[in-house]
C-alpha positions in Angstrom: 102.8 -1.9 -74.0 102.8 -0.1 -77.2 104.3 -1.9 -80.1 107.4 -1.1 -81.8 105.2 -0.4 -85.0 103.4 2.4 -83.6 106.2 4.5 -81.9 109.2 6.3 -84.0 112.4 4.3 -85.3 115.5 6.0 -84.4 118.4 6.2 -87.1 121.9 5.3 -86.5 124.8 7.7 -85.6 127.2 8.2 -88.0 129.7 5.7 -87.8 132.8 8.0 -86.5 130.8 9.1 -83.5 132.4 6.1 -81.0 129.3 6.2 -78.7 126.9 5.6 -81.3 127.9 1.9 -81.9 125.5 -0.5 -81.8 126.2 -3.6 -79.7 125.7 -7.0 -80.8 122.5 -7.9 -78.9 120.8 -11.3 -79.1 117.2 -10.3 -79.9 116.4 -13.8 -79.1 117.4 -13.9 -75.7 115.8 -10.5 -74.4 114.6 -10.3 -70.7 111.4 -8.8 -69.5 111.6 -6.6 -66.2 109.0 -4.4 -64.6 109.8 -0.6 -63.9 113.0 -0.2 -62.4 111.5 2.6 -59.8 108.0 1.6 -58.9 107.6 -2.0 -60.0 104.9 -1.3 -61.9 104.3 -3.0 -65.5 102.0 -0.5 -67.5 103.8 1.7 -70.1 103.6 3.7 -73.2 106.2 2.9 -76.1 108.6 6.1 -76.5 110.5 5.1 -79.2 112.8 2.2 -80.8 116.5 2.7 -80.5 119.0 2.1 -83.6 119.5 -1.2 -81.5 116.1 -2.3 -82.1 115.3 -2.2 -78.3 112.2 -0.3 -77.5 112.3 2.8 -74.7 108.6 3.0 -72.9 107.7 5.0 -70.0 105.8 4.0 -67.0 102.2 5.0 -66.9 102.7 4.8 -62.8 105.4 7.1 -62.1 107.3 8.4 -65.3 110.2 6.4 -65.4 111.5 6.2 -69.1 113.8 2.7 -69.3 113.9 -0.5 -71.3 111.3 -3.0 -70.7 113.1 -5.7 -72.5 116.7 -6.0 -71.8 119.8 -8.0 -73.2 120.5 -11.2 -70.9 123.0 -11.5 -68.5 125.4 -13.3 -70.9 125.3 -10.3 -73.5 126.0 -7.5 -70.6 128.6 -9.4 -69.1 130.3 -9.7 -72.2 130.0 -6.3 -73.3 131.4 -5.1 -69.9 134.5 -7.5 -69.4 136.1 -5.9 -72.4 134.3 -2.2 -72.0 137.1 0.1 -72.5 137.9 -1.7 -76.1 134.4 -1.4 -77.0 134.3 2.3 -75.7 137.3 3.2 -77.5 138.4 4.5 -74.1 142.0 5.7 -73.3 144.1 4.9 -70.8 142.9 7.4 -68.1 146.1 9.3 -67.9 145.0 12.4 -70.1 146.9 13.8 -73.0 150.9 14.6 -72.5 149.8 18.4 -72.6 147.8 17.8 -69.4 150.0 15.9 -67.7 153.1 18.6 -68.1 150.8 21.6 -67.4 151.4 23.1 -63.9 148.0 24.6 -64.1 144.9 22.0 -64.2 141.0 22.4 -63.9 139.3 21.6 -60.8 137.6 17.9 -60.5 134.2 19.0 -60.3 132.8 16.1 -58.2 136.0 16.5 -56.0 134.7 20.1 -55.5 131.0 19.2 -54.6 132.4 16.7 -52.1 135.0 19.4 -50.6 131.7 21.8 -50.1 129.7 19.2 -48.8 131.6 17.8 -45.9 135.2 17.4 -47.1 137.2 14.4 -48.0 140.0 14.2 -45.4 140.0 11.4 -43.2 136.8 9.8 -45.0 136.6 6.2 -46.6 135.3 6.7 -50.1 134.0 4.0 -52.5 133.7 4.7 -56.0 131.6 2.3 -58.2 132.4 2.0 -61.7 135.9 3.7 -61.0 137.8 2.3 -64.5 141.1 3.2 -64.2 140.7 5.2 -61.1 141.6 8.8 -62.2 138.6 10.4 -59.8 140.0 7.8 -57.0 143.5 9.2 -57.4 142.3 13.0 -56.9 140.4 11.6 -54.0 143.2 10.2 -52.6 145.4 13.4 -52.8 142.6 15.4 -50.6 142.9 12.6 -47.9 140.4 10.3 -48.7 141.0 6.4 -47.8 139.6 5.0 -51.6 138.4 1.8 -52.7 137.4 0.9 -56.1 134.5 -1.5 -57.8 135.1 -2.2 -61.4 134.5 -5.2 -63.6 136.7 -4.5 -66.7 139.5 -6.8 -67.0 142.1 -3.9 -68.4 141.1 -1.1 -65.6 141.5 -3.7 -62.8 144.8 -4.3 -63.8 145.5 -0.7 -63.8 144.3 -0.2 -60.4 146.3 -2.7 -59.1 149.1 -0.8 -60.4 148.2 2.5 -58.9 148.0 0.7 -55.5 143.9 1.0 -55.5 142.1 -1.6 -53.7 139.4 -3.0 -56.1 136.0 -5.2 -55.7 133.6 -6.8 -57.8 130.8 -5.0 -56.0 130.0 -3.5 -53.0 130.3 -5.8 -50.2 127.7 -6.0 -47.7 130.0 -5.6 -44.7 131.7 -2.4 -45.6 131.1 0.9 -44.3 131.8 4.1 -46.3 131.4 8.1 -45.4 131.2 8.8 -49.3 130.0 6.3 -52.3 130.2 7.6 -55.9 128.8 6.5 -59.2 129.2 8.4 -62.2 127.9 7.2 -65.4 126.7 4.0 -63.8 123.3 3.8 -62.7 121.8 4.3 -66.2 123.5 0.8 -67.0 122.2 -1.4 -64.5 119.3 -4.0 -64.9 118.3 -3.7 -61.2 119.6 0.2 -60.2 116.5 -0.8 -56.8 119.0 -3.1 -55.8 122.3 -1.3 -56.5 120.8 1.7 -54.2 119.7 -0.6 -51.5 123.3 -2.0 -51.1 124.7 1.8 -51.0 122.3 2.8 -48.4 123.3 -0.1 -46.7 127.0 0.5 -46.9 127.0 4.2 -45.8 127.2 5.7 -42.7 124.8 8.1 -40.8 124.9 11.0 -42.6 127.1 9.8 -45.2 126.8 11.2 -48.9 126.2 9.5 -52.4 127.1 11.3 -55.4 125.8 10.4 -58.7 126.3 11.6 -62.3 124.4 10.0 -65.3 122.5 11.0 -68.7 119.7 13.4 -67.6 116.4 11.7 -68.8 114.6 15.1 -67.7 116.2 16.0 -71.3 114.3 13.3 -73.2 110.9 14.9 -71.4 111.7 18.3 -73.1 113.0 16.7 -76.2 110.7 14.2 -76.8 111.6 10.7 -78.6 114.0 12.4 -80.9 116.6 12.8 -78.1 120.0 12.1 -78.9 120.5 10.2 -75.7 118.3 7.5 -77.3 120.6 7.1 -80.2 124.2 7.0 -78.2 125.5 4.9 -75.4 123.4 1.8 -76.3 124.0 -0.2 -73.5 122.1 2.4 -71.4 118.8 0.5 -69.7 117.5 3.3 -67.7 117.0 7.0 -68.4 116.4 8.8 -65.1 115.0 12.4 -64.5 115.8 14.2 -61.2 112.1 13.3 -60.1 112.4 9.8 -60.7 115.8 9.3 -59.3 114.6 11.2 -56.2 111.7 9.0 -55.9 114.0 6.0 -55.9 116.4 7.1 -53.5 113.8 8.2 -51.2 112.6 4.6 -51.1 115.8 3.4 -49.7 116.5 6.7 -47.3 118.4 8.4 -49.5 117.4 12.0 -49.7 118.5 14.6 -52.6 120.0 17.9 -51.3 121.4 19.2 -54.6 121.4 18.6 -58.3 122.9 20.0 -60.9 122.0 19.9 -64.9 125.1 20.4 -67.2 126.8 19.8 -70.4 126.3 18.5 -73.7 126.8 15.1 -75.2 130.3 14.8 -76.3 130.0 13.6 -80.1 133.0 14.6 -81.8 133.3 14.1 -85.5 135.9 15.7 -87.8 135.1 18.0 -91.0 135.9 16.2 -94.4 139.3 16.3 -94.6 140.5 17.8 -91.6 143.9 17.2 -90.4 145.3 16.4 -87.0 145.2 19.3 -84.5 148.2 21.4 -84.2 150.0 22.2 -81.0 148.6 25.7 -81.2 145.2 24.5 -81.4 145.4 21.8 -78.8 146.6 24.4 -76.3 144.2 26.9 -76.9 141.4 24.3 -76.5 143.0 23.1 -72.9 143.3 26.7 -72.0 140.2 27.6 -73.0 138.6 24.9 -70.9 140.3 25.8 -68.0 139.1 29.1 -68.0 135.2 27.7 -68.7 134.7 24.8 -66.1 132.4 22.1 -67.0 129.5 23.6 -64.8 129.4 26.6 -66.4 129.0 25.4 -70.1 125.8 25.4 -71.6 123.7 22.4 -71.6 121.5 19.9 -69.7 122.6 16.6 -71.1 124.4 15.5 -67.7 122.7 15.2 -64.2 124.5 15.0 -60.9 122.8 14.6 -57.4 124.2 14.2 -54.3 122.1 12.9 -51.6 122.8 12.0 -48.2 121.4 9.1 -45.9 
């Protein structure tokens, strides 16, 4: 494998960008792993991230990933208090959103409605945070279950009457499994896909959303995805993801590339947005659905068993 000295070292993001925060990894406790798609251990270096971890590319299948990752203790500590680390909101939306009688459609719900519906279906969301998506699914008639580790989110889910588990249970069966912005975090994504495939009924659906590693293939080592969300361990393109899914009996039906990374930063001396500006941004977003906004930073994949 190429050493860190022979590949680009990427700079930190500006401190105002929350998703550019550098986790406190203990570099003397890194754990080596082979390619999470094909299992090979023949790589070339891509870049050194701002947290000093090295992104490599598998020479067998093309998968980009971290070969040396933080140990389970560091990862567990981060995810136990993940909301605080990422400075996430309550999941209720702004007061303007809650008061508005007109709300934009939830795009993942629309995909599921058009690909077989939700009424009477049993749906599990893995990494469900505070349950915003599950509330949408429940309104459409689905029976919902969440999988979540963050302590604050588990308390919120209980208050919303959403059953929550620490992982997908082997004996459970679902018509739909969803995982949004999760697969890139897992040290063993293949094991996760194996469990999901086992839990899905025949003709069941898996809906995934994750950063688009195909963007990195186009941009190169300076892709911004290597500088933000530094808890990510895997960088799937649609090709490498389709290969992993196929190994477990899941087949891609549709995929979408959409959106730009969310990197808010106020101009120097900027004041808080007034009501008029906030309303303009909100209603402008309603008129331009997320799937129509320019960009390819996000990858959404619908697969079926």
